[in-house]
Every structure is written in C-alpha cells, then in structure tokens.
C-alpha positions, 0 to 999 in steps of 0.5 A, a space after each residue: 829169652 827172658 826166662 833164659 837170661 834170669 837163669 844166668 847166675 852171673 847176669 843176675 849178680 851183675 844186674 843186682 850189683 848195677 841196679 843197686 849201684 845206679 840206685 845209690 848214685 841217684 839217691 846221692 844226687 838228691 842228698 848232696 844238694 839237700 845237705 847243701 841247702 838244708 845244712 850248709 845253707 848254700 846259695 842258689 849258685 852254689 847248688 848249681 855248682 855242685 850239681 855241675 860237680 856231679 856230672 862234669 866227670 863225663 866231660 873230663 874223663 868220658 872219652 878216655 874212660 872207654 879206652 882205659 876200661 878196655 885195657 883192664 878187667 871189667 869186674 875189677 873196675 866195677 868193684 874198685 869204684 864202688 868201694 871208692 864211692 862208698 868211702 867218699 860218701 861215708 865222709 859226709 856224715 862223719 865230717 857233719 858229726 865233727 862240725 867240719 863239713 863245708 860246701 867245698 868238701 861237697 864239691 870234692 865228693 861229688 866230682 871224685 864220685 862222678 869220676 867213679 861213676 863214669 868208669 863204672 857205667 862204661 865198664 858194666 855196659 861193656 862187661 855184659 857181652 863177656 857174660 852172655 851170649 850175643 843174641 841175649 845182649 839186647 834183652 840183658 842191656 834192656 834189663 840193665 837200662 830199665 833198672 838204671 832208668 827206674 833208679 833215676 826216678 825211685 832214687 829221689 823218692 826214697 832219698 827224700 824219705 831217708 832225709 826226712 827220717 835220718 837228716 840229710 848227712 846221714 841219709 848219705 851214709 845209707 847211700 854208701 851202704 848201696 855201693 858196698 852192697 853193690 861190690 859184694 854182688 859183683 865180687 860174686 860173679 864166677 866168670 873170669 874174663 881173660 886178662 886184656 892184651 898189653 899191646 905196644 901198638 895200642 894208642 889211646 888217641 887212636 882208640 878214642 878217635 875210632 869210638 868218636 868216628 863210629 858214633 858221629 859217622 852214623 847218622 841215626 847215632 848222631 841224632 840219638 846223641 843230639 836228642 839225648 844231650 840236648 835233653 839232658 842239658 835242659 833237664 840238668 838246668 831244671 834239676 839244678 834249681 827245682 829243689 830251691 823252688 820246692 824246698 826253699 820257695 814253696 817250703 816243702 819238706 823233704 818227705 813231701 818232695 820225696 812223695 812228689 818224686 814217687 809219681 815219677 818212680 810210678 811213671 818209670 816202672 810204667 815206662 819199663 813195662 810198656 816200652 816193649 809194646 810201644 816199640 812193637 806197636 809203633 816200630 823201634 824208630 817211631 817209638 824213639 821219636 814219640 817218647 823223645 817228644 814227651 819231655 818238654 811239654 810235661 816240663 812246662 808245668 814246673 815253673 808254674 807250680 804253687 803250694 796248692 792244686 798245681 802240686 797234683 798237676 806237677 806230680 801227674 806231669 812227672 809221671 807222664 814225663 818219666 813214662 816217656 823218658 824210660 821208654 826212650 831210654 830203653 828203645 834208644 840204648 837197644 838200637 845202639 846196641 844193635 848197630 855196634 860191633 862187639 870190638 867197639 862196645 866199650 868206646 861206643 858206650 864211653 863216647 855216647 856217655 861223653 856226648 849225652 851226659 857231658 852237656 849235664 854240668 853245663 846245664 847245671 851251671 847254666 841253671 845256677 847262673 840263670 837262677 841267680 840272675 833272672 830267678 828260679 821259675 824263669 829258669 825252669 821256664 827257659 829250660 822247659 821251652 828248650 826241652 820241647 824242641 829236642 825231639 826234632 833231632 830224632 824226628 827229622 832223622 831216618 829213625 822215624 822210618 825204621 821200624 825194626 831193630 838193626 843188626 850190625 852186619 859185621 862189614 859196614 857201619 850201616 844197619 842191616 835189616 833184622 827182626 824186631 827185638 824189643 826189650 822187655 821188663 821181667 
C-alpha cells in the first residue's frame, strides 16, 4: 500500500507542499518570538502574547473554517493561504531593514498567518480523500501527519541555525520562501475536483453543529480531544517562556538553542519510524494511551536546566518526549480518520483543530502572565506538573481496550471492528 501511494503523483505533490508549508510554520513560530526577544527586546508578557497571537485563530475561526472550506475548492484554498503567509512574513525583514519594525506589527503578522494556517490545515486534511482511494486514506493521512509532526520539531532547530547565520528578521524571509515553494507544488496537482455545490439550504450554524455533535458525541473522540487539548495548553505555556529561559536567563545563542532542538528532531523521526511497530505490539488504543503518558515526565526536566550537564539531560528528555508525541499524533489521527464518515471529514478536522489547538493561545497567554508573576522556572514547573496528568483522559476511556483501528460502518457513530491498519513512514 505504501509503494502504491508513493507512485501517486498528486499525493506526492500534496505531501511535498504540505510538508514544506508545515515546516515554514514551525520555523516562523521560533523566529517571530526570537525577533521579539533579540531585536525588539520584548518583555516576557509581550513574548507570551505574541505566542498567543500565533494560535488564537484556532479559537476565532476554527469551527466555521471547516464549513467554509467545504464550500470552496480545496486546492485553491491551499494556494491562496500559502501566498498570503509568504507576503505577510516577507514584511518582517523589510520593516526591520527600514527601521520601523515593532512588536505590534509582529502581533498582526502572527495573527493573520495563524488564520491562514487554520484554513490551510483544514483544507489539506479534507483534500486528501478527493485525491486518493478510501482504502489508502489512513496510510496517506499517516504520512502527512508524520511530516507535520517532524516539522514541529525540525523547524525550530533549523530556525535557530538560520537566525544564527542570518539574524532573526532575515531568517523570517527564508520562512516566507517555504510558503512560496509549497504553493508551487500544490499548484502542480493535476486532479481537478468538481466545484462545490451551492445549495440555498446550506446553513453554516447547522453544519458547525453537525461537526461538533459528531466529535463530542463519541466517547473516544472526546477522550482524544481532551487529552490533546490539555497537553497543548500546558505545552503552549512551556513554549511561551522556554525561549526566555534559554536565550535570556541562560544566555545561550540561537545556534545552541537550535542544536538542543535538533535532539527533538531526532526523537520525532524516531517516533515516525516506530509508530507502526508500537501500535502493532501494543494495539492501537493502548499505543495512544502509552505515548500520551510520555509528555509530562519529560517536561519536568525543563524547569531545572542550568548551563551545565543538565543541558544534556534536557536534550535527552526532549528526544524521548518528542518520540512519544509523534507516536501519539500518528496513532490518534489515524484512529480519528477511521471513525469519520467521508461527508464529515472537513468539519471533523476543523472541530478537532478548534478543540485541541484552541487551548494554545490561552496556554501561551497564561505562560506569559505566570512568567511575569512567579518567574519563568516556576511557570515551567506548573506546566510540566499539569502535563503529567493529561494522559488520564485517554487512559480512563475505552481506548485502552481497543487494539484494532476502527472502520466507520456507514450507519452509526460507533466504530465497527476492522483489521489493524497502522501508519507507516516510508
């Protein structure tokens, strides 16, 4: 099945475009805060607010995005949002060169690129079923998710190296180039989907409710949403202040910060490679539960890191943590795809993105507030302790007893027994 998918030209183009776009997104999420810290000398609160701006779009437009995207051609949505992000990010180095860059401008760039990212992510996840056969959906989704997960880790390490070599504002220009490259690959997709029907009976609110009802009405999807959203909440708290710890309090250079992040990249690649084996050995549901439990204990290392041997311990903890995160991402996304009927894919994806990413701006804002009030290290400790309990949402659900990947039965929202189909990285 994997070889058959790689021979699919349009899938390869979507995969390359999505992978490059996700990589650019992750680099920008490091570059923009470091522009604020190193160039504009932003306060801890301002950095936290900037991190919130990068993800608040999932709260503002996360739910209606699914219904809106289903009314447009997915390919056009992908290209337009890539081009918009490229233009917005290109403004940062231009404004810096002109001496007019401000924190407020970074807020606007982060906010609008976040909106574009919401529409892009919902569109690519919904576009996949139009390009490939249904039986290839899980395998294709696993590859896209693996690329996204690896980009989440490799992006910061490459971003750190770019900032070290080019300075932070001009590293953002390279990020803008990744979105142009992504748009080029997506534009080469040859399959032309039919124009979405314009029915006068379509109702945005009713369509949003259908997506919410499907996700919240299924006990296992509720558990996945709760686990992922709380993990993202505490993870965003960490992200909001960890660069203040590394860059300002420990005095590490962007290159060293990028090098530390590279251990996370290794963990992400390892997670993508072993996800299939873990799911086959433990079962699909137990693999979700076990991988979810890795985040918190590894995050507990961060509050205690110093400029000594504990940096090596921090790097090792990041490697293990991101191995678990990527295994979790691949297994739970594949599980969700198996449960969902084709007609609800766009709204299911948008609803899950709203629920699990919507907590991130609150986490980032809370991280900035707590970082100012109680200090960076205590904030990291609070976030790590909270993250240690997030796995309970899936562990206490029926997921821990389900060994096979579900198959939507076309009749009800309950999963029908099906053969174990686990994602592979190839």
